C-alpha positions in Angstrom: -33.9 127.4 32.1 -37.5 126.2 32.3 -38.1 125.6 28.7 -36.4 124.6 25.5 -37.1 126.3 22.2 -38.0 124.8 18.8 -34.5 123.5 18.4 -34.9 121.3 21.4 -32.2 122.9 23.5 -31.8 125.9 25.8 -29.7 129.0 25.0 -27.3 127.9 27.8 -26.7 124.6 26.1 -26.2 126.2 22.7 -23.9 128.8 24.2 -21.8 126.1 25.8 -21.3 124.6 22.3 -20.3 128.1 20.9 -17.9 128.8 23.8 -16.0 125.6 23.1 -15.7 126.5 19.4 -12.5 128.4 19.2 -12.8 129.1 15.4 -16.3 130.6 16.0 -15.2 132.8 18.9 -12.2 134.2 17.1 -14.1 134.9 13.9 -17.0 136.6 15.6 -14.8 138.6 17.9 -12.6 139.8 15.0 -15.5 140.9 12.8 -17.7 142.5 15.5 -14.8 144.6 16.7 -14.0 145.8 13.2 -17.7 146.7 12.6 -18.0 148.4 16.0 -14.9 150.4 15.5 -16.0 151.3 12.0 -19.4 152.6 13.3 -17.7 154.5 16.1 -15.4 156.3 13.6 -18.1 157.0 11.1 -20.5 158.4 13.6 -17.8 160.6 15.2 -16.8 161.9 11.8 -20.4 162.7 11.0 -20.5 165.1 14.0 -24.0 165.6 15.3 -24.7 161.8 15.4 -27.2 161.9 18.3 -29.3 164.5 16.6 -29.6 162.3 13.5 -30.4 159.3 15.8 -33.2 161.3 17.3 -34.5 162.3 13.9 -34.4 158.7 12.8 -36.3 157.7 15.9 -39.0 160.3 15.3 -39.5 159.2 11.7 -39.9 155.6 12.8 -42.2 156.5 15.8 -44.4 158.6 13.5 -44.6 156.0 10.8 -45.5 153.1 13.1 -48.1 155.2 14.9 -49.8 155.8 11.5 -48.8 152.5 9.9 -52.3 151.7 8.5 -52.3 155.1 6.6 -48.8 154.7 5.2 -49.3 151.0 4.3 -52.5 151.9 2.4 -50.8 154.8 0.6 -47.9 152.6 -0.4 -50.1 149.8 -1.7 -52.2 152.2 -3.7 -49.1 153.8 -5.3 -47.4 150.5 -5.9 -50.4 149.1 -7.6 -50.7 152.2 -9.8 -47.1 151.5 -10.8 -48.1 148.0 -12.1 -47.0 146.0 -9.0 -49.0 143.0 -7.8 -49.3 143.6 -4.0 -50.1 140.7 -1.7 -50.7 140.7 2.1 -49.7 137.6 4.2 -51.0 137.4 7.8 -48.8 134.4 8.6 -45.5 132.8 7.5 -47.5 130.0 5.9 -49.6 132.4 3.8 -46.4 134.2 2.6 -44.9 130.9 1.6 -48.1 129.8 -0.2 -48.2 133.1 -2.2 -44.6 132.7 -3.2 -45.0 129.1 -4.3 -48.2 130.0 -6.3 -46.3 132.8 -8.2 -43.5 130.3 -8.9 -45.9 127.7 -10.2 -47.8 130.3 -12.3 -44.6 131.4 -14.2 -43.3 127.8 -14.5 -40.2 128.7 -12.5 -37.3 126.2 -12.3 -34.9 128.5 -10.4 -34.9 131.5 -8.2 -32.0 133.8 -7.5 -32.2 135.7 -4.2 -30.5 138.7 -2.7 -30.2 138.7 1.1 -33.5 138.8 2.9 -34.0 138.1 6.6 -37.8 137.8 6.0 -37.2 134.9 3.6 -35.1 133.3 6.4 -37.9 133.9 8.8 -40.3 132.1 6.3 -37.8 129.2 5.6 -38.6 129.9 2.0 -35.6 128.1 0.4 -36.8 124.7 1.7 -40.3 125.4 0.6 -39.2 126.3 -3.0 -37.1 123.2 -3.1 -40.1 121.1 -2.0 -41.8 121.9 -5.3 -38.7 121.4 -7.4 -37.5 125.0 -7.7 -33.8 125.6 -7.2 -33.2 128.5 -4.8 -29.8 130.2 -5.0 -28.5 132.8 -2.5 -26.4 135.4 -4.4 -25.1 137.4 -1.4 -21.6 135.9 -0.8 -22.2 135.4 2.9 -25.6 133.8 2.3 -24.2 131.6 -0.5 -21.6 130.3 1.9 -24.0 129.4 4.7 -26.4 127.9 2.1 -23.6 125.5 1.1 -22.9 124.8 4.8 -26.7 124.1 5.3 -26.8 126.7 8.1 -28.8 129.8 9.0 -27.4 133.3 9.2 -25.4 134.1 12.3 -25.7 137.9 11.9 -28.3 140.2 10.3 -25.9 141.8 7.9 -22.9 139.4 7.8 -24.5 135.9 7.7 -21.2 134.0 7.7 -19.6 136.1 10.4 -18.9 132.8 12.4 -16.6 131.4 9.6 -13.0 132.2 8.7 -11.5 132.1 5.2 -10.1 128.6 5.7 -13.5 127.1 6.5 -15.0 129.1 3.6 -12.3 127.8 1.2 -13.1 124.3 2.3 -16.8 124.7 1.6 -16.2 126.4 -1.8 -13.6 123.8 -2.8 -16.2 121.1 -2.3 -18.7 123.1 -4.5 -16.0 123.7 -7.2 -14.7 120.1 -7.2 -11.1 121.3 -6.9 -9.0 123.0 -4.3 -9.4 126.8 -3.9 -6.7 128.9 -2.2 -8.0 130.5 1.1 -7.6 134.0 -0.4 -10.5 136.5 -0.5 -10.0 137.4 -4.2 -9.8 133.7 -5.3 -12.9 132.7 -3.3 -15.0 135.7 -4.3 -13.9 135.3 -8.0 -15.1 131.7 -8.0 -18.5 132.6 -6.6 -18.9 135.5 -8.9 -18.3 133.4 -12.0 -20.7 130.7 -10.9 -23.5 133.1 -9.9 -23.3 134.9 -13.3 -24.6 131.7 -14.9 -27.3 131.4 -12.3 -28.5 135.0 -12.9 -28.9 134.4 -16.6 -30.8 131.1 -16.1 -33.2 132.3 -13.3 -36.9 132.7 -13.9 -37.5 134.6 -10.6 -35.5 137.2 -8.8 -36.3 137.5 -5.1 -35.3 140.3 -2.7 -36.0 141.7 0.7 -36.8 145.4 1.3 -34.8 147.8 3.4 -37.3 150.6 3.0 -40.6 151.1 1.2 -41.5 154.7 0.2 -45.2 155.4 0.8 -45.4 158.6 -1.4 -44.3 156.8 -4.6 -44.9 153.1 -4.0 -41.2 152.4 -4.4 -39.0 149.9 -2.6 -35.4 150.6 -1.7 -32.5 148.1 -1.4 -29.1 148.7 0.3 -26.2 146.4 -0.7 -22.5 146.3 -1.2 -22.0 143.5 -3.8 -24.2 144.5 -6.7 -26.0 141.1 -6.6 -29.3 142.7 -5.8 -29.2 144.8 -8.9 -28.7 141.6 -11.0 -31.6 139.9 -9.1 -33.9 142.8 -9.8 -33.0 143.4 -13.5 -32.2 140.0 -15.2 -35.1 137.6 -14.3 -38.5 138.3 -15.9 -40.3 138.0 -12.6 -39.5 139.7 -9.3 -40.8 138.9 -5.8 -40.0 141.3 -3.0 -40.6 140.1 0.6 -41.4 143.0 2.8 -42.0 143.2 6.6 -45.1 145.3 7.1 -43.1 147.8 9.2 -40.5 148.6 6.5 -42.4 151.8 5.4 -41.2 155.3 5.6 -43.3 158.2 4.4 -41.2 160.1 1.9 -37.9 160.2 -0.1 -36.8 163.0 2.2 -37.0 160.5 5.1 -34.8 158.1 3.1 -31.9 160.6 3.4 -31.9 160.2 7.2 -32.1 156.4 6.9 -29.4 156.3 4.2 -27.1 158.2 6.7 -27.9 156.1 9.8 -28.0 152.6 8.4 -24.7 152.1 6.6 -22.7 154.0 9.3 -24.4 151.9 12.0 -24.1 148.6 10.1 -20.6 148.6 8.6 -19.1 152.0 9.4 -19.6 153.2 5.8 -20.6 156.7 4.9 -22.8 155.3 2.2 -23.7 151.8 1.1 -22.1 150.9 -2.2 -25.4 150.3 -4.0 -28.7 151.9 -3.1 -31.5 150.9 -5.6 -34.9 152.5 -5.7 -37.4 150.3 -7.7 -40.7 151.7 -8.7 -42.7 149.0 -10.5 -41.9 146.5 -13.3 -40.1 147.3 -16.5 -41.7 150.0 -18.7 -41.5 150.2 -22.5 -38.7 152.7 -22.4 -36.6 150.9 -19.8 -33.5 149.0 -20.8 -33.9 146.2 -18.2 -36.1 145.1 -15.3 -38.7 142.4 -14.6 -41.8 142.1 -16.8 -43.8 141.2 -13.7 -43.3 142.4 -10.1 -44.9 141.2 -6.9 -44.5 142.6 -3.4 -45.6 140.3 -0.5 -46.2 142.4 2.7 -45.6 140.0 5.6 -47.2 140.4 9.1 -46.3 137.2 10.8 -46.7 138.6 14.4 -45.6 142.1 13.7 -49.1 143.6 14.2 -49.2 142.0 17.7 -46.8 144.8 18.8 -49.0 147.6 17.6 -50.6 149.4 20.6 -48.3 147.6 23.1 -46.6 150.4 25.1 -43.7 148.1 26.0 -43.0 146.6 22.6 -44.3 148.8 19.8 -40.9 150.4 19.3 -39.6 147.0 18.2 -41.1 147.9 14.8 -38.8 150.9 14.5 -35.8 148.5 13.9 -34.0 149.2 10.6 -32.1 145.9 10.7 -28.6 147.4 10.8 -27.1 144.8 13.2 -25.3 147.4 15.4 -26.8 146.0 18.6 -25.3 142.6 17.8 -21.8 144.1 17.3 -22.1 146.0 20.6 -23.5 143.1 22.7 -21.0 141.4 25.0 -23.1 138.2 25.0 -23.4 138.0 21.2 -19.7 138.7 20.7 -18.9 135.6 22.8 -21.5 133.1 21.6 -22.4 134.2 18.1 -25.8 134.1 16.5 -26.8 130.4 16.3 -26.9 130.2 20.1 -30.0 132.3 20.1 -31.9 129.5 18.2 -34.0 131.7 15.9 -33.8 133.6 12.7 -32.9 136.9 14.5 -30.0 136.9 16.9 -28.4 139.3 19.4 -30.4 141.7 21.5 -32.9 142.4 18.8 -33.4 138.7 18.3 -33.8 138.1 22.0 -36.8 140.5 22.0 -38.1 140.1 18.5 -38.4 136.3 18.4 -40.6 135.9 21.5 -42.6 139.0 20.4 -43.3 137.7 16.9 -44.0 134.2 18.1 -46.1 135.4 21.1 -44.7 132.4 22.8 -43.0 133.2 26.0 -43.0 129.5 27.1 -41.0 128.4 24.2 -38.6 131.3 23.9 -38.3 132.6 27.5 -34.7 131.7 27.9 -33.2 133.9 25.2 -34.4 137.0 27.1 -31.9 135.9 29.8 -29.0 136.0 27.3 -28.2 139.6 28.2 -26.2 141.5 30.8 -28.7 144.4 30.6 -25.7 146.7 30.1 -27.6 148.9 27.7 -24.9 148.8 25.0 -27.5 147.8 22.5 -29.5 151.0 23.1 -26.4 153.2 22.8 -25.6 151.5 19.5 -29.1 151.6 18.0 -29.4 154.3 15.4 -33.1 154.8 16.2 -32.8 154.4 20.0 -34.9 151.3 20.6 -34.7 150.6 24.4 -33.9 146.8 23.9 -32.5 146.6 27.4 -35.8 147.7 28.9 -37.7 145.3 26.7 -35.6 142.4 27.9 -36.6 143.2 31.4 -40.3 143.4 30.3 -40.0 139.9 28.8 -38.5 138.5 32.0 -41.3 140.0 34.0 -43.9 138.5 31.6 -42.2 135.2 31.9 -42.5 135.3 35.7 -46.1 136.6 35.6 -47.2 133.9 33.2 -45.9 131.1 35.5 -43.0 129.9 33.3 -40.2 130.7 35.7 -38.0 128.2 37.4 -39.6 127.1 40.6 -36.3 127.1 42.5 -35.6 130.6 41.2 -39.0 131.8 42.5 -38.2 130.4 45.9 -34.8 131.9 45.9 -36.1 135.4 44.9 -38.8 135.3 47.6 -36.1 134.4 50.2 -33.8 137.2 48.8 -36.7 139.7 49.1 -37.5 138.7 52.6 -33.9 139.1 53.7 -33.2 142.4 51.9 -36.5 144.0 53.2 -35.3 143.8 56.8 -32.0 145.1 58.1 -31.8 142.6 61.0 -32.4 139.7 58.7 -29.8 141.0 56.3 -27.2 141.3 59.1 -28.1 137.8 60.3 -27.8 136.3 56.8 -24.3 138.0 56.3 -23.1 136.5 59.7 -24.3 133.0 58.7 -22.6 133.3 55.3 -19.4 134.3 57.0 -19.6 131.3 59.2 -20.2 129.0 56.3 -17.9 130.4 53.7 -14.6 128.8 55.1 -16.1 125.4 53.9 -16.1 126.8 50.3 -13.3 129.5 50.2 -9.8 128.7 48.9 -7.0 131.2 48.4 -9.4 134.1 49.2 -12.0 133.2 46.5 -14.9 130.7 46.2 -14.3 128.2 43.5 -17.1 125.7 44.3 -19.6 125.1 41.5 -22.7 124.6 43.6 -26.3 125.8 43.0 -26.5 129.4 41.8 -22.6 129.6 41.8 -22.3 127.0 39.2 -22.8 129.2 36.2 -20.5 132.0 37.5 -17.7 129.8 38.8 -17.5 127.8 35.6 -15.6 130.7 34.0 -14.4 132.8 37.0 -14.2 132.8 40.8 -16.7 134.4 43.2 -15.2 136.8 45.8 -15.5 136.0 49.5 -17.5 138.1 51.9 -15.4 140.8 53.5 -14.2 140.2 57.0 -15.8 143.5 58.0 -18.7 145.1 56.1 -18.7 148.7 55.2 -21.6 149.3 57.6 -19.5 147.8 60.4 -16.5 149.9 59.4 -18.5 153.1 59.1 -18.2 154.3 62.8 -14.4 154.1 62.6 -14.3 155.6 59.1 -16.7 158.4 60.2 -14.5 159.3 63.1 -11.4 159.4 60.9 -13.2 161.7 58.4 -14.1 164.0 61.3 -10.6 164.1 62.5 -9.3 164.8 59.0 -11.8 167.6 58.6 -10.9 169.1 61.9 -7.2 168.9 61.1 -7.7 170.6 57.8 -9.8 173.3 59.5 -7.1 173.8 62.1 -4.4 174.1 59.5 -6.4 176.6 57.5 -7.0 178.7 60.7 -3.2 178.7 61.5 -2.4 179.8 57.9 -4.8 182.7 58.2 -3.4 183.7 61.6 0.1 183.7 60.2 -0.9 185.8 57.2 -2.6 188.4 59.5 0.4 188.5 61.8 2.7 189.1 58.8 0.5 192.1 57.6 0.6 193.7 61.1 4.4 193.5 61.1 4.5 195.3 57.8 2.5 198.2 59.2 -0.9 197.1 57.8 -0.3 198.8 54.4 0.1 195.6 52.3 -2.1 195.0 49.3 -3.9 191.8 48.2 
């Protein structure tokens, strides 16, 4: 790796830490397998899954192609509903708008439902810096907040922890020992958060989808906490990535089918809330004041880019993480940014427009294409990872030794004589490294591979060398089969003649 990211380490170094954490590996493997199998069963049960995927892709392609129109339509309708709509070009602007709102209402505490955008903005720390308590109310987010960690997964933030680790964290929070049972742990958090809901001055949410035709925002959740966040506090702030738009409520039907099945294997999410403006006179609950902060923060950089515009189609289901063999082994924190897995490996450098700082996470992929197969809107993430690697090389941020190696590889592979010569040299040299029919030495480019498995030795005789013999054997086999067939036909004809030639087929 040629560069370290903002965390001061490379993805390989962080992956080494993860690979040596047995708790993490077991927890991530168990949960991703459950989610992946759930998605497989739910999509198979649905029947014409690929047709729905294509419909979802077309909706997202159309929306992003006309993003300016649908954003303007949404903003006009939201403002007509009494919503204060703000636009933030950068993360710093989004944070400043949020803090200004908090100061204006004299907020002392904020309750939050899960929002990856707020993680992207590091908003909890910013609120605390002005003396405002920020409480995550999603169970997974609450756990990692206590652990002072970032989410390891887009939809299951605490995927990397098991119930014993969670019980230890919550016991410290409670001041007494809690049994490592799901009902006990969830019950404790539920009781504590009810008090926080009633005390909070601001409720803060993310946004799964924004409906342009009505100026509404839609939340998907399974715990009911988002409904508390959006109904109890007097002020609501919704953080919305600028690409979260869909044109109509009819389009939501497609997304409401694709997202929960892809994310958790559910037919429908438990709670789906459509919110259209603050509380009206006839409403029984809801905020008196509602703000939507539309965040760019690098998203508009993808517009018009033929290689990366489809990134904005993402509906944040997390299916690509569950399918990715790399993520399943190293978890989310090894990626070093807010977004992990294949989508994070592409989205982080794209939003940051900083190949030098984030070039290494594009290498955290086998390019197997499992992410594309899992994606409900068919984002070609495996292709985008290749594009990032190419941009890294073109911008001069590649490893100098790797460049020399690839030039040498190209020169050898472009000429048959050189290739044969290289193979002969390798055969002469490999006895120095080979043991028990494999190469175990951890030298140069073999170091990474041989740290976890053994490299095969070069065959004594190549397929090209064996071909003349194989070809002759094949010709002999073909001739023998033809001769046997001829003899069978001759025998059949002879039998018919003996019978007087009056037999029937």
